[in-house]
VMD Tcl script that builds the backbone (N, CA, C; Angstrom):
set m [mol new atoms 333]
animate dup $m
set s [atomselect $m all]
$s set {name element resname resid chain x y z} {
  {N N MET 1 A -39.007 -49.022 63.639}
  {CA C MET 1 A -39.706 -48.545 64.133}
  {C C MET 1 A -40.844 -48.187 63.342}
  {N N ASN 2 A -42.127 -48.316 63.747}
  {CA C ASN 2 A -43.165 -47.486 62.612}
  {C C ASN 2 A -43.381 -46.249 62.700}
  {N N VAL 3 A -43.023 -45.282 61.589}
  {CA C VAL 3 A -42.887 -43.725 62.069}
  {C C VAL 3 A -44.664 -43.416 61.291}
  {N N LEU 4 A -45.412 -42.248 62.178}
  {CA C LEU 4 A -46.560 -42.759 62.230}
  {C C LEU 4 A -46.778 -41.094 60.784}
  {N N TRP 5 A -48.097 -41.275 60.762}
  {CA C TRP 5 A -47.562 -39.382 60.004}
  {C C TRP 5 A -47.693 -38.276 61.043}
  {N N GLU 6 A -48.275 -38.766 62.143}
  {CA C GLU 6 A -48.200 -37.582 63.325}
  {C C GLU 6 A -46.627 -37.070 64.176}
  {N N ASP 7 A -46.220 -38.489 63.842}
  {CA C ASP 7 A -44.195 -38.195 63.820}
  {C C ASP 7 A -43.907 -37.078 63.202}
  {N N VAL 8 A -44.275 -37.295 61.605}
  {CA C VAL 8 A -43.844 -36.496 60.521}
  {C C VAL 8 A -44.456 -35.136 60.739}
  {N N ASN 9 A -45.985 -34.725 61.279}
  {CA C ASN 9 A -45.948 -33.523 61.802}
  {C C ASN 9 A -45.381 -33.507 62.579}
  {N N ASP 10 A -45.558 -33.729 63.622}
  {CA C ASP 10 A -44.534 -33.544 64.818}
  {C C ASP 10 A -43.154 -32.973 64.605}
  {N N TYR 11 A -42.284 -33.358 63.838}
  {CA C TYR 11 A -41.198 -33.042 63.585}
  {C C TYR 11 A -41.496 -32.085 62.823}
  {N N ILE 12 A -41.960 -31.677 61.815}
  {CA C ILE 12 A -41.980 -30.376 60.408}
  {C C ILE 12 A -42.428 -29.703 61.569}
  {N N THR 13 A -43.816 -29.345 62.339}
  {CA C THR 13 A -44.127 -28.210 63.724}
  {C C THR 13 A -42.745 -27.715 64.199}
  {N N ASP 14 A -41.930 -29.303 64.529}
  {CA C ASP 14 A -40.930 -28.337 65.234}
  {C C ASP 14 A -39.482 -27.711 64.351}
  {N N LEU 15 A -39.882 -28.334 63.340}
  {CA C LEU 15 A -38.460 -27.668 62.458}
  {C C LEU 15 A -38.231 -26.498 62.425}
  {N N ILE 16 A -39.978 -26.309 62.134}
  {CA C ILE 16 A -40.551 -24.618 61.935}
  {C C ILE 16 A -40.352 -23.772 62.932}
  {N N LYS 17 A -39.422 -24.142 64.184}
  {CA C LYS 17 A -39.454 -23.422 65.224}
  {C C LYS 17 A -38.017 -22.893 65.122}
  {N N HIS 18 A -36.882 -23.976 64.462}
  {CA C HIS 18 A -35.750 -23.029 64.179}
  {C C HIS 18 A -35.048 -23.521 63.117}
  {N N VAL 19 A -36.296 -23.047 61.775}
  {CA C VAL 19 A -35.500 -22.426 60.383}
  {C C VAL 19 A -34.773 -21.327 60.250}
  {N N PRO 20 A -33.536 -21.432 60.037}
  {CA C PRO 20 A -33.037 -19.545 59.243}
  {C C PRO 20 A -34.635 -19.088 58.894}
  {N N GLU 21 A -34.311 -17.814 59.131}
  {CA C GLU 21 A -35.269 -16.656 58.407}
  {C C GLU 21 A -35.385 -16.508 57.599}
  {N N ASN 22 A -34.495 -15.911 56.455}
  {CA C ASN 22 A -34.192 -16.249 55.197}
  {C C ASN 22 A -34.277 -17.197 54.205}
  {N N VAL 23 A -34.698 -18.298 54.072}
  {CA C VAL 23 A -35.210 -19.350 53.301}
  {C C VAL 23 A -35.620 -18.767 52.420}
  {N N THR 24 A -35.067 -19.484 51.239}
  {CA C THR 24 A -35.760 -19.218 50.224}
  {C C THR 24 A -36.312 -20.582 49.250}
  {N N GLY 25 A -36.663 -21.716 49.828}
  {CA C GLY 25 A -36.508 -22.573 49.282}
  {C C GLY 25 A -36.808 -24.399 50.256}
  {N N VAL 26 A -36.931 -25.369 49.861}
  {CA C VAL 26 A -37.059 -26.688 49.940}
  {C C VAL 26 A -36.351 -27.350 49.160}
  {N N TYR 27 A -35.166 -28.099 49.729}
  {CA C TYR 27 A -34.302 -29.095 48.504}
  {C C TYR 27 A -35.085 -30.187 49.203}
  {N N GLY 28 A -35.574 -31.288 48.663}
  {CA C GLY 28 A -35.329 -32.772 49.330}
  {C C GLY 28 A -35.037 -33.972 48.422}
  {N N ILE 29 A -33.887 -34.620 49.275}
  {CA C ILE 29 A -33.088 -35.481 48.302}
  {C C ILE 29 A -34.298 -36.328 47.887}
  {N N PRO 30 A -33.527 -37.255 46.877}
  {CA C PRO 30 A -35.317 -38.179 46.315}
  {C C PRO 30 A -34.156 -39.658 46.946}
  {N N ARG 31 A -35.319 -40.229 47.842}
  {CA C ARG 31 A -36.679 -40.256 47.906}
  {C C ARG 31 A -36.871 -40.038 48.598}
  {N N GLY 32 A -36.117 -40.332 50.035}
  {CA C GLY 32 A -36.707 -40.021 50.801}
  {C C GLY 32 A -36.467 -38.779 51.768}
  {N N GLY 33 A -36.380 -37.675 51.469}
  {CA C GLY 33 A -36.536 -36.407 51.641}
  {C C GLY 33 A -37.797 -35.471 50.923}
  {N N LEU 34 A -38.260 -36.275 49.534}
  {CA C LEU 34 A -39.082 -35.550 49.175}
  {C C LEU 34 A -40.586 -34.937 49.562}
  {N N ILE 35 A -40.705 -36.283 50.606}
  {CA C ILE 35 A -42.522 -35.784 50.953}
  {C C ILE 35 A -41.845 -34.728 51.864}
  {N N LEU 36 A -41.159 -35.509 52.655}
  {CA C LEU 36 A -40.351 -34.092 53.904}
  {C C LEU 36 A -40.968 -32.811 53.360}
  {N N ALA 37 A -40.171 -32.377 52.218}
  {CA C ALA 37 A -39.627 -31.340 51.842}
  {C C ALA 37 A -41.009 -30.884 51.053}
  {N N VAL 38 A -42.204 -31.509 50.088}
  {CA C VAL 38 A -43.464 -31.379 50.301}
  {C C VAL 38 A -44.060 -30.072 51.070}
  {N N ILE 39 A -44.356 -31.017 51.996}
  {CA C ILE 39 A -45.023 -30.611 53.702}
  {C C ILE 39 A -44.138 -29.289 53.885}
  {N N LEU 40 A -42.493 -29.425 54.019}
  {CA C LEU 40 A -42.326 -28.411 54.817}
  {C C LEU 40 A -42.856 -26.914 53.604}
  {N N SER 41 A -42.193 -27.366 52.778}
  {CA C SER 41 A -42.641 -25.870 51.161}
  {C C SER 41 A -43.347 -25.302 51.746}
  {N N HIS 42 A -44.642 -26.509 51.423}
  {CA C HIS 42 A -46.315 -25.482 52.221}
  {C C HIS 42 A -45.917 -25.213 53.411}
  {N N LYS 43 A -45.986 -25.392 54.393}
  {CA C LYS 43 A -46.311 -25.016 55.930}
  {C C LYS 43 A -45.339 -23.826 55.565}
  {N N LEU 44 A -43.533 -23.888 55.669}
  {CA C LEU 44 A -42.976 -22.463 55.536}
  {C C LEU 44 A -43.703 -21.606 54.278}
  {N N ASP 45 A -44.693 -22.019 53.634}
  {CA C ASP 45 A -44.488 -20.897 52.072}
  {C C ASP 45 A -43.623 -20.731 50.989}
  {N N VAL 46 A -42.789 -21.238 51.240}
  {CA C VAL 46 A -41.613 -21.494 50.010}
  {C C VAL 46 A -41.829 -22.999 49.172}
  {N N PRO 47 A -40.882 -22.126 47.172}
  {CA C PRO 47 A -41.391 -23.123 46.675}
  {C C PRO 47 A -40.457 -24.586 46.920}
  {N N LEU 48 A -41.351 -25.334 46.837}
  {CA C LEU 48 A -40.601 -26.435 46.496}
  {C C LEU 48 A -39.247 -26.627 45.378}
  {N N LEU 49 A -38.442 -26.816 45.413}
  {CA C LEU 49 A -36.454 -26.565 44.611}
  {C C LEU 49 A -36.210 -27.729 43.837}
  {N N GLN 50 A -35.703 -27.763 42.260}
  {CA C GLN 50 A -35.483 -29.142 41.798}
  {C C GLN 50 A -33.644 -29.391 42.283}
  {N N ALA 51 A -33.021 -28.687 42.259}
  {CA C ALA 51 A -31.960 -28.332 42.955}
  {C C ALA 51 A -32.094 -27.501 43.854}
  {N N PRO 52 A -30.798 -27.581 44.972}
  {CA C PRO 52 A -30.750 -26.455 46.209}
  {C C PRO 52 A -29.666 -25.175 45.883}
  {N N CYS 53 A -29.861 -23.948 46.425}
  {CA C CYS 53 A -29.642 -22.902 46.234}
  {C C CYS 53 A -29.009 -22.630 47.608}
  {N N LYS 54 A -29.225 -21.471 47.290}
  {CA C LYS 54 A -28.378 -20.170 48.145}
  {C C LYS 54 A -29.902 -20.102 49.506}
  {N N ASN 55 A -29.412 -20.097 50.493}
  {CA C ASN 55 A -30.639 -19.452 51.979}
  {C C ASN 55 A -30.958 -20.900 51.954}
  {N N CYS 56 A -31.928 -22.191 51.349}
  {CA C CYS 56 A -32.398 -23.310 51.153}
  {C C CYS 56 A -32.535 -23.886 52.146}
  {N N ILE 57 A -33.074 -25.085 52.667}
  {CA C ILE 57 A -32.929 -26.191 53.278}
  {C C ILE 57 A -32.789 -27.618 52.479}
  {N N VAL 58 A -31.992 -28.307 52.937}
  {CA C VAL 58 A -31.558 -29.386 52.062}
  {C C VAL 58 A -32.440 -30.572 53.443}
  {N N ILE 59 A -33.120 -31.293 52.750}
  {CA C ILE 59 A -33.686 -32.203 53.601}
  {C C ILE 59 A -34.546 -33.134 53.495}
  {N N ASP 60 A -33.988 -34.719 54.611}
  {CA C ASP 60 A -34.073 -35.919 54.048}
  {C C ASP 60 A -34.171 -36.834 55.585}
  {N N ASP 61 A -35.303 -37.615 54.900}
  {CA C ASP 61 A -35.589 -38.853 56.594}
  {C C ASP 61 A -34.727 -39.076 57.149}
  {N N ILE 62 A -33.566 -39.242 56.683}
  {CA C ILE 62 A -32.168 -39.793 57.948}
  {C C ILE 62 A -31.075 -39.388 57.357}
  {N N ALA 63 A -29.966 -39.279 58.614}
  {CA C ALA 63 A -28.856 -39.174 58.432}
  {C C ALA 63 A -28.104 -40.330 59.049}
  {N N ASP 64 A -27.940 -41.358 58.351}
  {CA C ASP 64 A -27.570 -42.637 58.639}
  {C C ASP 64 A -25.963 -43.042 58.459}
  {N N THR 65 A -25.430 -42.741 57.031}
  {CA C THR 65 A -23.885 -42.743 57.450}
  {C C THR 65 A -23.225 -41.396 57.580}
  {N N GLY 66 A -24.462 -41.190 56.101}
  {CA C GLY 66 A -24.222 -39.026 55.773}
  {C C GLY 66 A -23.539 -38.921 54.566}
  {N N THR 67 A -23.141 -40.391 54.100}
  {CA C THR 67 A -22.300 -39.849 52.447}
  {C C THR 67 A -23.750 -39.423 52.059}
  {N N THR 68 A -24.867 -39.186 51.597}
  {CA C THR 68 A -25.401 -38.514 50.637}
  {C C THR 68 A -25.228 -37.068 50.994}
  {N N LEU 69 A -25.781 -37.149 52.893}
  {CA C LEU 69 A -25.328 -35.693 52.812}
  {C C LEU 69 A -24.938 -34.588 52.749}
  {N N GLN 70 A -23.190 -35.543 52.808}
  {CA C GLN 70 A -22.328 -35.165 52.581}
  {C C GLN 70 A -21.278 -33.806 52.203}
  {N N HIS 71 A -21.917 -33.771 50.538}
  {CA C HIS 71 A -21.476 -32.582 49.679}
  {C C HIS 71 A -22.862 -31.727 49.747}
  {N N TYR 72 A -23.755 -31.856 50.364}
  {CA C TYR 72 A -24.529 -29.936 51.115}
  {C C TYR 72 A -24.187 -30.229 52.465}
  {N N ALA 73 A -23.426 -30.649 53.400}
  {CA C ALA 73 A -23.027 -30.245 53.749}
  {C C ALA 73 A -21.595 -29.473 54.200}
  {N N GLN 74 A -21.062 -29.565 53.155}
  {CA C GLN 74 A -19.961 -29.222 52.865}
  {C C GLN 74 A -19.915 -27.542 51.924}
  {N N SER 75 A -21.784 -27.446 51.190}
  {CA C SER 75 A -21.719 -26.912 50.557}
  {C C SER 75 A -21.944 -25.666 51.297}
  {N N GLY 76 A -22.505 -25.828 52.923}
  {CA C GLY 76 A -22.956 -24.788 53.468}
  {C C GLY 76 A -24.247 -25.052 53.732}
  {N N TYR 77 A -24.700 -25.351 53.247}
  {CA C TYR 77 A -26.803 -25.336 52.959}
  {C C TYR 77 A -27.383 -26.150 54.768}
  {N N TYR 78 A -28.145 -25.697 54.908}
  {CA C TYR 78 A -28.949 -25.960 55.985}
  {C C TYR 78 A -29.786 -27.335 55.999}
  {N N ILE 79 A -29.171 -28.386 56.652}
  {CA C ILE 79 A -29.815 -29.593 56.871}
  {C C ILE 79 A -30.389 -30.079 57.746}
  {N N THR 80 A -31.195 -30.501 57.187}
  {CA C THR 80 A -32.277 -31.330 58.761}
  {C C THR 80 A -32.827 -32.578 57.866}
  {N N THR 81 A -32.705 -33.719 59.304}
  {CA C THR 81 A -33.502 -34.673 58.943}
  {C C THR 81 A -34.061 -35.232 60.605}
  {N N MET 82 A -34.619 -35.882 59.315}
  {CA C MET 82 A -36.354 -36.473 60.898}
  {C C MET 82 A -35.249 -37.818 62.062}
  {N N PHE 83 A -34.339 -38.237 60.715}
  {CA C PHE 83 A -33.785 -39.255 62.229}
  {C C PHE 83 A -31.985 -38.687 62.344}
  {N N TYR 84 A -31.439 -39.000 62.794}
  {CA C TYR 84 A -30.038 -38.575 63.163}
  {C C TYR 84 A -29.543 -40.272 63.216}
  {N N TYR 85 A -28.632 -40.496 63.005}
  {CA C TYR 85 A -27.620 -42.060 63.822}
  {C C TYR 85 A -26.322 -41.284 63.906}
  {N N ARG 86 A -25.610 -41.325 65.023}
  {CA C ARG 86 A -24.579 -41.036 66.103}
  {C C ARG 86 A -23.296 -41.059 65.050}
  {N N TYR 87 A -23.738 -42.154 64.134}
  {CA C TYR 87 A -22.347 -42.627 63.654}
  {C C TYR 87 A -22.049 -42.253 62.276}
  {N N SER 88 A -23.156 -41.091 61.871}
  {CA C SER 88 A -23.117 -40.310 60.574}
  {C C SER 88 A -22.358 -39.367 60.266}
  {N N LYS 89 A -21.558 -39.363 59.023}
  {CA C LYS 89 A -20.386 -38.604 58.888}
  {C C LYS 89 A -21.378 -36.842 58.769}
  {N N VAL 90 A -21.736 -37.004 58.867}
  {CA C VAL 90 A -22.185 -35.367 58.825}
  {C C VAL 90 A -23.585 -35.190 60.107}
  {N N VAL 91 A -23.489 -33.973 60.853}
  {CA C VAL 91 A -24.352 -34.306 61.698}
  {C C VAL 91 A -25.580 -32.764 61.406}
  {N N PRO 92 A -26.765 -33.115 61.532}
  {CA C PRO 92 A -27.594 -31.986 60.295}
  {C C PRO 92 A -27.369 -30.970 61.474}
  {N N ASP 93 A -27.940 -29.807 60.794}
  {CA C ASP 93 A -28.495 -28.551 62.218}
  {C C ASP 93 A -28.664 -29.140 62.834}
  {N N TYR 94 A -30.269 -29.620 62.179}
  {CA C TYR 94 A -31.220 -29.574 62.742}
  {C C TYR 94 A -31.925 -31.628 62.894}
  {N N TRP 95 A -32.021 -32.177 63.827}
  {CA C TRP 95 A -32.609 -32.902 63.424}
  {C C TRP 95 A -33.393 -33.331 64.768}
  {N N TYR 96 A -34.510 -34.283 64.756}
  {CA C TYR 96 A -35.771 -34.987 65.862}
  {C C TYR 96 A -35.433 -36.214 66.484}
  {N N PHE 97 A -35.551 -37.263 65.780}
  {CA C PHE 97 A -35.373 -38.306 66.628}
  {C C PHE 97 A -33.858 -39.002 66.252}
  {N N GLU 98 A -33.423 -39.887 67.188}
  {CA C GLU 98 A -31.906 -40.432 67.044}
  {C C GLU 98 A -32.278 -41.719 66.958}
  {N N LYS 99 A -31.607 -42.027 65.758}
  {CA C LYS 99 A -32.039 -43.587 65.194}
  {C C LYS 99 A -30.544 -44.519 66.123}
  {N N THR 100 A -31.642 -45.798 66.472}
  {CA C THR 100 A -30.997 -46.668 67.160}
  {C C THR 100 A -31.073 -47.931 65.693}
  {N N LYS 101 A -30.692 -49.412 66.359}
  {CA C LYS 101 A -30.665 -50.090 65.186}
  {C C LYS 101 A -32.066 -50.427 64.259}
  {N N GLU 102 A -32.915 -50.530 65.342}
  {CA C GLU 102 A -34.057 -50.926 64.493}
  {C C GLU 102 A -34.334 -49.775 63.176}
  {N N TRP 103 A -35.027 -51.258 62.754}
  {CA C TRP 103 A -35.977 -51.025 60.836}
  {C C TRP 103 A -36.266 -50.058 61.284}
  {N N ILE 104 A -36.512 -48.553 60.273}
  {CA C ILE 104 A -37.306 -47.769 60.088}
  {C C ILE 104 A -37.701 -47.783 59.322}
  {N N THR 105 A -39.281 -47.223 59.198}
  {CA C THR 105 A -40.797 -47.372 58.194}
  {C C THR 105 A -41.348 -46.122 58.333}
  {N N TYR 106 A -41.435 -45.752 57.388}
  {CA C TYR 106 A -42.338 -44.095 57.086}
  {C C TYR 106 A -43.890 -44.255 56.958}
  {N N PRO 107 A -44.334 -43.484 57.111}
  {CA C PRO 107 A -45.935 -43.517 56.891}
  {C C PRO 107 A -45.997 -43.740 55.450}
  {N N TRP 108 A -45.609 -43.312 54.527}
  {CA C TRP 108 A -44.850 -43.041 52.665}
  {C C TRP 108 A -44.737 -44.884 52.176}
  {N N GLU 109 A -43.999 -45.513 53.100}
  {CA C GLU 109 A -43.546 -47.102 53.000}
  {C C GLU 109 A -44.522 -48.364 52.981}
  {N N ASN 110 A -45.845 -47.714 54.253}
  {CA C ASN 110 A -46.521 -48.688 54.025}
  {C C ASN 110 A -47.778 -49.003 52.619}
  {N N LYS 111 A -47.753 -50.953 52.923}
  {CA C LYS 111 A -47.991 -51.432 51.256}
  {C C LYS 111 A -49.873 -51.544 52.023}
}
mol reanalyze $m
mol bondsrecalc $m
mol representation Tube
mol addrep $m
């Protein structure tokens, strides 16, 4: 599946409707979440964080196995991903697309 910039914009636009009111910043999981974190931090007008902190959003491109997100979920952060795979160990607080077995290519990965 080739994700388009329009899909990214739709995800961020819809996500904004679901974020908690007291958000202090956005932390993006390296690498997949960084671009999404920059976009979201601009849209919410909150800082892009170097490390997660109280009342922040942790964002990643996908919750596939869920291993990367486990620590953040156990620490109580609000977690969002663009894609969620139903066999993930972590169910994000908000996700936009359900992942199938099809390979996902994001617009920032196109060469």
